[in-house]
C-alpha positions as CSV (number, residue, x, y, z in Angstrom):
1,M,-1.3,-12.6,-23.6
2,G,-3.8,-9.9,-22.6
3,R,-3.9,-6.5,-24.4
4,S,-2.3,-4.9,-21.4
5,V,0.8,-7.1,-21.1
6,Q,3.9,-5.7,-22.7
7,K,7.0,-8.0,-23.1
8,I,10.0,-5.6,-22.9
9,T,12.6,-8.4,-22.9
10,D,12.6,-12.1,-22.1
11,S,13.0,-11.3,-18.4
12,V,11.0,-8.0,-18.2
13,S,7.3,-7.6,-18.6
14,L,5.0,-4.6,-18.0
15,I,1.3,-4.9,-17.1
16,A,0.1,-1.8,-18.8
17,S,-1.6,-0.8,-22.0
18,K,0.2,1.4,-24.6
19,G,-2.1,4.3,-23.6
20,T,-1.1,4.2,-19.9
21,W,1.5,6.8,-19.2
22,I,4.6,5.4,-17.5
23,E,7.7,7.5,-16.9
24,G,10.7,6.4,-19.0
25,L,12.9,6.4,-15.9
26,A,10.7,3.8,-14.2
27,I,11.0,1.4,-17.2
28,Q,14.8,2.1,-17.2
29,Q,15.0,1.2,-13.5
30,L,12.9,-1.9,-14.2
31,E,15.3,-3.1,-16.9
32,T,18.4,-2.3,-14.8
33,T,17.0,-4.2,-11.8
34,A,16.5,-7.2,-14.1
35,Q,20.3,-7.3,-14.6
36,L,21.1,-7.9,-10.9
37,P,22.9,-11.2,-10.2
38,G,20.4,-14.0,-9.7
39,M,17.4,-12.0,-11.0
40,Y,15.2,-14.3,-13.1
41,K,12.2,-12.2,-14.0
42,V,10.8,-8.8,-13.1
43,A,7.3,-7.4,-13.7
44,G,6.1,-3.8,-13.7
45,M,2.5,-3.0,-12.7
46,P,0.4,-0.3,-14.3
47,D,1.2,2.0,-11.3
48,L,4.9,1.7,-12.0
49,H,6.9,4.9,-11.2
50,P,10.5,5.7,-10.4
51,G,11.9,5.2,-6.9
52,R,15.3,5.8,-5.4
53,G,17.3,3.5,-7.7
54,Y,14.6,0.9,-7.9
55,P,11.1,1.3,-9.4
56,I,8.0,1.3,-7.2
57,G,5.0,-0.8,-8.4
58,A,6.9,-3.9,-9.4
59,A,7.8,-7.4,-8.5
60,F,11.2,-9.1,-8.8
61,F,11.8,-12.9,-8.8
62,A,15.4,-13.9,-7.9
63,I,17.0,-17.3,-7.6
64,N,19.2,-18.1,-4.6
65,K,19.4,-14.5,-3.6
66,I,17.4,-11.8,-1.7
67,Y,17.8,-8.0,-2.1
68,P,16.8,-6.1,1.0
69,A,17.2,-2.8,-0.9
70,L,14.4,-3.9,-3.3
71,V,12.0,-4.4,-0.4
72,G,13.1,-1.0,0.9
73,N,12.7,0.7,4.3
74,D,8.9,0.3,4.8
75,I,8.9,-3.5,5.2
76,G,5.4,-4.9,5.5
77,C,3.7,-1.7,4.2
78,G,0.2,-2.7,3.1
79,M,-3.6,-2.2,3.1
80,A,-6.1,-3.3,5.7
81,L,-9.9,-3.0,5.1
82,W,-12.2,-2.9,8.0
83,Q,-16.0,-3.0,8.1
84,T,-17.4,-0.4,10.5
85,T,-20.8,0.0,12.2
86,L,-21.1,3.6,11.0
87,A,-24.2,4.0,8.9
88,S,-23.4,5.8,5.6
89,N,-26.6,7.8,5.6
90,R,-26.0,9.3,9.0
91,V,-22.4,10.6,8.6
92,K,-21.8,14.2,9.3
93,L,-18.4,15.2,8.0
94,D,-17.8,18.1,10.4
95,K,-18.5,15.9,13.4
96,L,-16.5,13.0,12.0
97,A,-13.5,15.2,11.4
98,K,-13.7,16.8,14.9
99,Q,-13.8,13.3,16.5
100,L,-10.3,12.5,15.0
101,G,-8.5,15.1,17.1
102,N,-6.2,12.7,19.1
103,V,-5.6,9.8,16.7
104,E,-1.9,10.7,16.1
105,Q,-0.6,10.7,19.7
106,P,1.2,7.5,20.9
107,L,-1.2,5.0,22.4
108,D,-1.7,5.7,26.1
109,E,-1.5,3.3,29.1
110,C,-5.1,2.2,28.5
111,W,-3.7,0.2,25.5
112,S,-0.8,-1.4,27.3
113,E,-2.4,-4.7,28.1
114,T,-3.9,-5.0,24.6
115,I,-0.6,-4.2,23.0
116,A,1.2,-6.8,25.1
117,E,-1.4,-9.5,24.3
118,R,-1.4,-8.7,20.6
119,K,2.4,-8.6,20.3
120,Q,2.6,-12.0,22.0
121,A,-0.1,-13.4,19.7
122,K,1.8,-12.2,16.6
123,D,5.2,-13.3,18.0
124,I,6.7,-9.8,18.2
125,S,9.4,-9.4,20.8
126,I,10.9,-6.1,19.8
127,D,9.7,-3.2,22.0
128,T,11.9,-0.3,20.8
129,Y,9.1,1.0,18.5
130,D,6.1,0.5,20.7
131,M,5.5,4.2,20.8
132,A,4.9,4.2,17.1
133,L,2.3,1.4,17.1
134,G,-1.0,2.8,15.9
135,T,0.5,5.7,14.0
136,I,0.1,6.3,10.3
137,G,3.3,8.0,9.3
138,G,3.9,10.3,6.4
139,G,4.3,10.0,2.6
140,N,1.3,8.3,0.9
141,H,0.1,6.6,4.1
142,F,-3.5,7.3,5.2
143,A,-6.6,6.2,7.0
144,E,-9.8,6.7,4.9
145,F,-13.5,6.2,5.7
146,Q,-15.2,5.0,2.5
147,A,-18.6,4.1,1.2
148,I,-19.4,1.3,-1.2
149,D,-20.4,3.2,-4.2
150,T,-21.1,0.5,-6.8
151,I,-21.4,-3.2,-6.5
152,Y,-20.3,-5.5,-9.3
153,D,-20.3,-8.9,-7.5
154,E,-22.9,-9.2,-4.7
155,Q,-22.0,-12.8,-3.9
156,A,-18.3,-11.8,-3.3
157,L,-19.4,-8.9,-1.1
158,A,-21.6,-11.2,0.9
159,E,-18.7,-13.7,1.2
160,L,-16.6,-10.9,2.7
161,E,-19.5,-9.9,5.0
162,L,-19.2,-6.3,3.8
163,N,-22.3,-4.1,4.5
164,P,-22.9,-1.5,1.8
165,K,-25.1,0.5,4.2
166,H,-22.2,1.1,6.5
167,L,-18.8,2.8,6.0
168,Q,-15.6,0.9,5.5
169,L,-12.2,2.0,6.8
170,L,-9.1,1.6,4.7
171,V,-5.7,1.8,6.4
172,H,-2.4,2.2,4.5
173,S,0.7,2.1,6.6
174,G,3.8,0.0,7.4
175,S,6.5,-0.8,9.9
176,R,7.5,2.9,10.5
177,G,10.9,3.3,12.1
178,L,11.4,-0.4,12.6
179,G,11.7,-1.2,8.9
180,Q,13.8,1.8,8.3
181,S,16.3,0.7,11.0
182,I,16.6,-2.8,9.5
183,L,17.4,-1.5,6.0
184,V,19.8,1.1,7.3
185,E,21.8,-1.5,9.1
186,H,21.8,-3.8,6.1
187,I,23.0,-1.0,3.8
188,R,25.7,-0.1,6.4
189,Q,27.0,-3.7,6.4
190,R,26.5,-4.9,2.8
191,G,25.5,-1.9,0.7
192,H,23.0,-2.7,-2.0
193,N,24.4,-6.2,-2.5
194,G,22.1,-9.1,-2.2
195,L,22.3,-12.0,0.3
196,E,22.7,-15.7,-0.5
197,P,21.4,-18.5,1.8
198,D,25.0,-19.3,2.9
199,D,25.6,-15.7,4.0
200,R,25.5,-15.2,7.8
201,E,23.3,-12.1,7.3
202,F,20.7,-14.0,5.2
203,K,18.8,-15.7,8.0
204,E,19.2,-12.7,10.3
205,Y,17.7,-10.3,7.7
206,L,14.8,-12.7,7.1
207,K,14.1,-13.0,10.8
208,Q,14.0,-9.2,11.2
209,H,12.1,-8.8,8.0
210,D,9.4,-11.3,9.0
211,E,9.0,-9.6,12.4
212,A,8.7,-6.2,10.7
213,V,5.9,-7.6,8.5
214,R,4.0,-8.8,11.5
215,W,4.6,-5.5,13.3
216,A,3.3,-3.6,10.3
217,E,0.1,-5.7,10.3
218,L,-0.3,-5.0,14.0
219,N,0.3,-1.3,13.4
220,R,-2.6,-1.2,10.9
221,E,-4.8,-3.1,13.4
222,F,-4.2,-0.5,16.1
223,I,-4.7,2.4,13.7
224,A,-8.1,1.0,12.8
225,L,-9.0,0.3,16.4
226,R,-8.1,3.8,17.6
227,F,-10.0,5.4,14.6
228,L,-13.1,3.3,15.4
229,E,-12.8,4.2,19.1
230,A,-12.5,7.9,18.2
231,V,-15.7,7.9,16.2
232,K,-17.5,5.7,18.8
233,A,-18.0,2.8,16.4
234,K,-17.1,-0.9,16.2
235,G,-15.7,-2.9,13.4
236,H,-13.7,-5.9,12.2
237,S,-10.9,-6.6,9.8
238,V,-12.0,-7.9,6.4
239,L,-8.6,-8.2,4.8
240,D,-5.0,-7.2,5.4
241,V,-2.4,-7.5,2.6
242,N,1.3,-6.5,2.5
243,H,2.8,-5.0,-0.6
244,N,6.4,-4.4,0.5
245,L,8.1,-7.7,1.3
246,V,10.2,-10.7,0.1
247,S,9.0,-14.3,0.4
248,P,9.9,-17.7,-1.0
249,K,8.0,-18.6,-4.1
250,T,7.9,-21.4,-6.7
251,L,7.0,-20.2,-10.2
252,N,6.6,-22.8,-13.0
253,G,8.7,-25.3,-11.0
254,V,11.5,-22.7,-10.3
255,E,12.2,-22.0,-6.7
256,G,13.2,-18.5,-5.7
257,W,12.5,-15.3,-3.8
258,L,9.7,-13.0,-4.8
259,H,10.3,-9.3,-3.9
260,R,7.4,-6.9,-4.0
261,K,8.0,-3.2,-3.9
262,G,4.6,-1.5,-4.0
263,A,3.1,-4.6,-5.6
264,T,0.0,-6.3,-4.2
265,P,0.0,-10.1,-3.9
266,A,-2.4,-11.8,-6.3
267,D,-2.2,-15.1,-4.3
268,K,-3.7,-13.9,-1.0
269,G,-7.3,-13.5,-1.9
270,Y,-9.3,-10.3,-2.2
271,V,-7.4,-7.0,-2.2
272,V,-8.2,-3.3,-2.3
273,I,-6.5,-1.1,-5.0
274,P,-6.8,2.5,-3.7
275,G,-7.0,5.6,-5.7
276,S,-5.8,9.0,-4.6
277,R,-7.7,10.8,-1.9
278,G,-9.9,12.4,-4.6
279,D,-10.6,9.2,-6.5
280,Y,-12.4,5.9,-6.1
281,S,-10.7,2.7,-4.7
282,Y,-11.6,-0.8,-6.0
283,L,-12.1,-4.0,-4.2
284,V,-11.0,-6.8,-6.5
285,K,-10.6,-10.5,-6.6
286,P,-7.4,-11.9,-8.3
287,V,-8.1,-14.4,-11.1
288,A,-6.4,-17.6,-9.8
289,N,-3.3,-18.9,-11.6
290,H,-3.8,-16.4,-14.5
291,G,-0.7,-14.7,-15.8
292,E,1.4,-16.0,-13.0
293,E,4.7,-15.6,-14.7
294,R,3.9,-12.4,-16.6
295,S,2.7,-10.6,-13.5
296,L,4.7,-12.6,-10.9
297,C,1.5,-13.2,-8.9
298,S,1.2,-9.5,-8.3
299,L,-1.1,-6.6,-8.9
300,A,-0.8,-2.8,-8.7
301,H,-0.9,-1.4,-5.2
302,G,-2.6,1.9,-6.0
303,A,-3.1,4.6,-8.6
304,G,0.6,5.4,-9.0
305,R,2.2,8.8,-9.0
306,K,2.4,11.0,-12.1
307,W,4.5,13.8,-10.5
308,K,7.5,13.7,-8.2
309,R,7.1,14.9,-4.7
310,G,8.5,18.3,-4.4
311,D,7.1,19.3,-7.8
312,C,3.5,19.3,-6.8
313,H,3.4,22.6,-4.9
314,G,4.8,24.5,-8.0
315,R,2.3,22.8,-10.3
316,L,-0.7,23.3,-8.1
317,A,-0.3,26.4,-5.8
318,H,-1.3,28.8,-8.5
319,K,-4.4,26.8,-9.3
320,F,-5.6,25.7,-5.8
321,S,-5.5,27.3,-2.4
322,R,-4.9,25.2,0.6
323,E,-8.6,25.5,1.6
324,E,-9.6,24.1,-1.8
325,L,-7.5,21.0,-1.3
326,Y,-9.3,20.1,1.9
327,S,-12.2,18.9,-0.2
328,T,-12.4,16.8,-3.3
329,A,-14.4,16.7,-6.5
330,L,-16.2,13.6,-5.1
331,G,-17.4,15.6,-2.1
332,S,-15.1,14.0,0.4
333,R,-13.1,15.7,3.1
334,V,-9.3,15.8,3.7
335,I,-7.5,16.2,7.0
336,C,-3.9,17.2,6.4
337,G,-2.3,19.9,8.4
338,N,1.1,19.6,6.7
339,K,1.3,22.0,3.7
340,T,4.0,20.0,1.8
341,L,2.1,16.8,2.2
342,L,-1.2,18.4,1.3
343,Y,0.2,19.3,-2.2
344,D,2.5,16.3,-2.7
345,E,-0.5,13.9,-2.1
346,A,-3.0,15.9,-4.1
347,P,-5.3,13.9,-6.4
348,Q,-3.7,15.6,-9.4
349,A,-0.3,14.1,-8.6
350,Y,-1.7,10.6,-9.2
351,K,-3.0,8.6,-12.2
352,K,-6.7,7.8,-12.4
353,C,-7.3,4.5,-10.6
354,E,-9.8,3.5,-13.2
355,T,-7.0,3.3,-15.8
356,I,-4.9,1.0,-13.5
357,I,-7.9,-1.2,-12.9
358,G,-8.7,-1.3,-16.6
359,D,-5.2,-2.5,-17.5
360,M,-5.4,-5.4,-15.0
361,L,-8.8,-6.3,-16.3
362,D,-7.5,-6.3,-19.8
363,A,-4.6,-8.5,-18.7
364,G,-7.1,-11.0,-17.2
365,L,-5.6,-10.6,-13.7
366,I,-8.7,-9.5,-11.7
367,R,-12.4,-9.3,-11.3
368,V,-13.9,-6.1,-9.8
369,V,-16.1,-6.7,-6.8
370,A,-17.0,-3.1,-5.7
371,R,-16.1,0.5,-6.1
372,L,-15.4,2.5,-2.9
373,K,-15.9,6.2,-2.7
374,P,-13.8,8.3,-0.2
375,I,-15.7,10.1,2.5
376,L,-13.0,11.4,4.8
377,T,-9.2,10.9,4.3
378,F,-6.9,11.4,7.2
379,K,-3.2,12.1,6.6
380,T,-2.0,14.1,9.6
381,H,-3.0,17.1,11.7
382,G,0.7,17.9,11.2
383,D,2.2,21.3,11.0
384,C,-0.5,23.8,10.3
385,G,2.0,26.5,9.7
386,S,3.2,27.7,6.3
């Protein structure tokens, strides 16, 4: 067992060193979730923090049961990394920021044919939320231009066809109102109770869930494409990994359902673990079949919050003006016209990503490929009022 793996009970593990600060409520929620009927094992990641009843930054393995409430409302939320043709040494931040003036509006008629083609290719029939395709949303979602700052594995970088002389684009978003509507309907019908394979709603939820996952992937694709179009660049997707979903899984011969709530799959190849908007992100390669049961084939999905939303303005307003929060200590730029979001998503509200990466390295779960530095982070033009 690695130095950063804590066994809390036989069914609860935590991938974090003793020095990594994790709120007591988050661990309490992890232990409570482990007591749900059919729950076999749960694992908290080093970015574990409290959620609304259930912790975020965790994976849950249940037998003969799925829990839609564990997946939550943002079904299919995840990270997509795109290689762009923007040369890193030619970027002018003022110009780049100015070019992103219309990236939040619904996609216009020029996109209609592409939307129809891509939806058909991904077997998406629902059209109620087409107006939201290509939009980031609120909370911790973002689109961020990044530069490869440090290379640790040149061979892996070449395998992914990533060009360190050009910017990358990282997109974090999910299924928007679609996922929300699916969860709300489930809660209305069944509350927070789980579903068993014999339940009528079991197959119906999974069908809706799987379509929402595909919709979220398509949403990230259109976000990337419209950002590239706005800055007059081209690009291609390098990876796209979901971290809010439930899927069938066999662990050590036991068949069950693996729920991930803010937990990145470790069985889908390379992934990006993002820091806050003022911190580095890391491109990592999961170590195959290592710590499968301890970590439930999962990794952290980001740096993890230190402070609750709503507390951040009170903690930071007397230290930083709004203007000061539009730039970071790494020299990057932030676009966020919503005052509440500007403070709630400030770098100070998050743990250092280096700590999260260190814990997973110590646990033997990953190898680091490259470190990515933020150049420009887009949240929203939003409400520029007070």
